C-alpha atoms as one frame of an Amber mdcrd trajectory, in Angstrom:
protein
   0.000   0.000   0.000   1.464   3.336  -1.102   0.287   6.193   1.136   1.250
   9.713   0.063   0.428  13.310   0.811  -1.696  15.085  -1.787   0.356  17.600
  -3.742  -2.547  20.085  -3.705  -4.094  19.901  -0.242  -1.567  17.882   1.786
  -3.993  15.168   2.943  -2.921  11.540   3.117  -4.369   9.231   0.475  -3.779
   5.787  -0.984  -1.812   6.392  -4.185  -2.584   4.083  -7.106  -1.262   5.770
 -10.269  -1.240   9.046 -12.137  -0.656  12.449 -10.604  -0.013  12.408  -6.833
  -3.255  14.116  -5.816  -6.185  12.805  -3.783  -9.543  11.923  -5.335 -11.207
  15.091  -4.000  -8.571  17.319  -5.603  -8.801  15.254  -8.803 -12.565  15.906
  -8.939 -11.978  19.637  -8.398  -9.380  19.637 -11.174 -11.770  17.895 -13.584
 -14.516  20.400 -12.735 -12.069  23.250 -13.393 -11.170  21.599 -16.723 -14.854
  21.569 -17.738 -15.135  25.274 -16.862 -12.005  26.100 -18.876 -13.298  24.080
 -21.845 -16.633  25.932 -21.738 -14.817  29.286 -21.517 -12.720  28.363 -24.574
 -15.861  27.380 -26.492 -17.350  30.808 -25.742 -14.064  32.708 -26.310 -12.141
  30.780 -28.996  -9.342  33.333 -29.507  -8.212  33.415 -25.870  -4.522  33.084
 -25.064  -3.166  30.863 -22.309  -2.425  33.880 -20.093  -5.880  35.381 -20.550
  -7.461  32.001 -19.903  -5.338  31.557 -16.791  -6.334  34.937 -15.383 -10.022
  34.597 -16.240 -10.449  31.050 -14.897  -7.950  31.171 -11.992  -5.951  28.201
 -13.296  -2.161  28.109 -13.595  -0.643  28.449 -17.050   1.333  25.288 -16.303
  -1.910  23.309 -15.838  -3.430  24.736 -19.018  -0.300  23.862 -21.005  -0.418
  20.343 -19.562  -4.003  19.939 -20.808  -2.892  21.211 -24.226   0.032  18.734
 -24.309  -2.390  15.927 -23.362  -4.572  17.053 -26.326  -7.516  17.708 -24.033
  -7.531  21.388 -25.045  -6.689  22.952 -28.390  -5.703  26.536 -29.167  -7.384
  28.379 -32.027  -4.071  29.704 -33.364  -0.682  28.000 -33.027   2.406  29.563
 -31.551   1.586  32.726 -29.645   1.622  31.019 -26.238   4.854  29.069 -26.460
   3.307  25.710 -27.365   5.855  24.311 -29.802   6.662  20.921 -31.294   9.110
  19.107 -29.011  11.065  17.817 -32.011  11.395  20.708 -34.467  10.115  23.727
 -32.497   7.285  24.537 -34.928   4.271  26.302 -33.266   1.348  23.897 -32.717
  -2.246  24.058 -31.461  -2.221  20.981 -29.215  -0.270  17.854 -28.412   3.479
  17.434 -28.266   4.467  17.204 -31.938   3.503  18.933 -35.205   1.804  16.991
 -37.992   5.032  16.670 -40.019   6.962  15.184 -37.084   4.073  12.841 -36.234
   4.055  11.569 -39.817   7.852  11.163 -39.849   7.803   9.228 -36.562   4.961
   7.051 -37.784   6.884   6.237 -40.976  10.074   5.460 -39.066   8.216   3.175
 -36.657   6.614   1.382 -39.584  10.019   1.045 -41.246  11.576  -0.418 -38.107
   8.806  -2.901 -37.561   8.374  -3.706 -41.217   5.848  -6.061 -42.601   5.835
  -9.519 -41.081   7.293 -12.092 -43.412   4.971 -14.846 -44.298   6.397 -18.227
 -43.594   5.828 -20.544 -46.411   4.961 -24.006 -45.295   5.391 -26.570 -47.997
   3.688 -29.847 -47.670   5.851 -32.760 -48.522   4.489 -35.799 -50.101   4.029
 -38.591 -47.658   6.588 -41.297 -47.982   5.023 -44.067 -46.049   6.075 -44.175
 -42.409   9.059 -41.824 -42.670   9.493 -38.783 -40.426   8.519 -35.512 -42.122
   9.993 -32.021 -41.534   8.584 -28.579 -42.380  10.798 -26.387 -44.503
């Protein structure tokens, strides 16, 4: 059993996985996320700073939601959200579309297509032992 102090409120809780915050603080954070999402729907051109000030949420938390692709900016770049590989301004996530495509292609190239094993049937020669080739 892993007992920790909540990073937000300091209470003890049984830690399972994820961020080290208790279930009550997690619920509050999810409620705040819903409020931020609604605010962005009503004000699509808002910057991270303006959103942070209006909704009383840290810019760090908002950027984390953007990196997790839970939130998306209307315009890339103005708030310091850049591709982690090439530095190109992006709207959400960690990588731009070009880098995602390049990584996908390189992963596919490394894995390759599975080679089909050809199994040839040998003619039966009475009671002799047979081997697959």
